[in-house]
C-alpha angles and dihedrals in degrees: 000000000000136000112237101192091175088065097030094237143107111233134202115189118204121173094343094308122110126219115191146182114212114218147178121209117226123173104294094350141092109206106205105203100172142009121199134182120180114245092254089060098045115115092019097097093250095128087049092054091046092052089048086056093048091052092049089049092051093045089051090051095046088241133137127225125240105194114207100169123069097241094053092048094047090047090056093048092052096045103068090180089069103038089102085069093061111113 
């Protein structure tokens, strides 16, 4: 996973396809507005791995996550080990 600050998104490339999580940075918070996985990557766990990377990045920055899209909100609810990051 890589941070692409020019496009305000975290990206994960798999087999030439890019899944991404769009974000806005606010003081102490990553606001995740949209998570996208190309059709070829859906059902492969790519978005899960992407969100795992987002959570690790937030933790490393000492930031919390405010999920605005349904996928990121559901992912945080399902992963108890990262619920402390929920803003």
